[in-house]
Structures are given as C-alpha cells and as structure tokens.
N, C-alpha and C positions, 0 to 999 in steps of 0.2 A: 667637458668630457672629450676625450680624444677618439678620433675615428680614422681608420685607414680606408682610403678610397682607391680601389684597385680597378683600373679601367683597361680592358684588353680589346685590341682590335685585330682584324685580319691583315695579312701583308698587303692585300689589295686595297684596303681602306687606310693604310698607313700614310701619315702626312708626307713621308718621303716619296710615296708613289702615287698619291691621289690629290688632285688640285683642291677639291672641296674640303677634304680633311686637313690639308695644309692651311687653308684660310681659317678654319675653325681653330686649329692648334695655335696659329700665330696670334690669335686674339683672345685665347682662353684665359690667360692670366689677368688681362684687363677686365674681362667679363666677370671673372670670379671676384676680383677686388671691388668692382662696382656693385656687385650683388650681395656682398657679405651681410650688410645690415638687414636687407630684406629677408634673408634666409637664416638669420641669427647665427652666422658664422663669426666666432669670436676672433679666430686667428688662423692663418695658413701657416702651419708649423714647418712644412716642407713640401716641395713639389719635385718629384724625381721621375725619370723615365729609363726604361731599359729598351733601347732601340731595337736590338735583335730579338727580344722577347715580345715586342709590340705591346708594351704595357706601361701605363702611367701609374705612379703611386703618389697620391696626395694625402698628406697628413693634416687633418683639420681639427681644431678645437671648436666644437659646436654644441648647440643645445640638444639636437636630436638627429637621428638617422633619417627621419622623414624630411626634415628641412634640407639635408644634404641631397637626398633623392631629388627633391624639387630643384635644387641648385643645378645638379647634373643635367636635368632636362632643360632648364632655362638657358644655360650657357652653351649647350650643344655637345657636351661630353657623351651623353647617351645616344646621340644621333650617329656616332661612328664607333662606339665601343660598348661592350658588355661591362656593366659596372657592378662591383661587389663592395658593400659598405660594411666595415667590421669595427666594432668598438675595440679599442686597444688601450693598453696602459704602459706607462714608462717602466722600465726594468726596476728602477729604484723603488717605485711605488709597490710593485709586486713583492720585492724582497722585504720591504717593511711589513707588509701584510703577513708574509710567511713567518717572519721573526716574531711577530706579535701573537702568533698561534701556538708558540711553544709552551 
C-alpha cells in the first residue's frame, strides 16, 4: 500500500538554519533504509523536499500507517517536523477503478 508522508517544519528548525535538524536530516535516509524491515516498509518510492515550503515528501510502500508513524519517531523525523501520513494511489490505479465502474 502506498503512503505519502508529509513532514513540515518551521523555518527556525529547518536543516538550513538549525544544526540539530541538519544532523538529523543528513542521516535520515540511512536511518530509514536501516529501519525498513523493522517497520515493514517495503520500498521507499521517492523522497522529495520543497526547501522554501519547509516540507519533506516521502512516498513509501508499506504495510500500515501505524508502522510509518513508528518509523518517523524512531528515525527522528517527528522530532523536528509535524507529520501527516496519507494513503495514496497511483493515477493509473484510480483510472482503472473508475473505468470498471461504468
């Protein structure tokens, strides 16, 4: 199942402006990769950021939102950001569902 993880931080806690946030950010990818099995993360589909919006967007293929919540706590994302976890679908999957409802 695909999930979008939207993590928003303040300008004051931005890795560009805050030493502690920078240390967390620079190691976040390694921590996610090393924790994937523990939190039943199947795949990191994408990891993006909008620097001026102070937002990280991580697309994960995972078993549950609860596991992602625990991952965000364990790797430090939630220590500097407010996190929203949203189930998402690929566009093609939604189109296929809509076409089958005709």
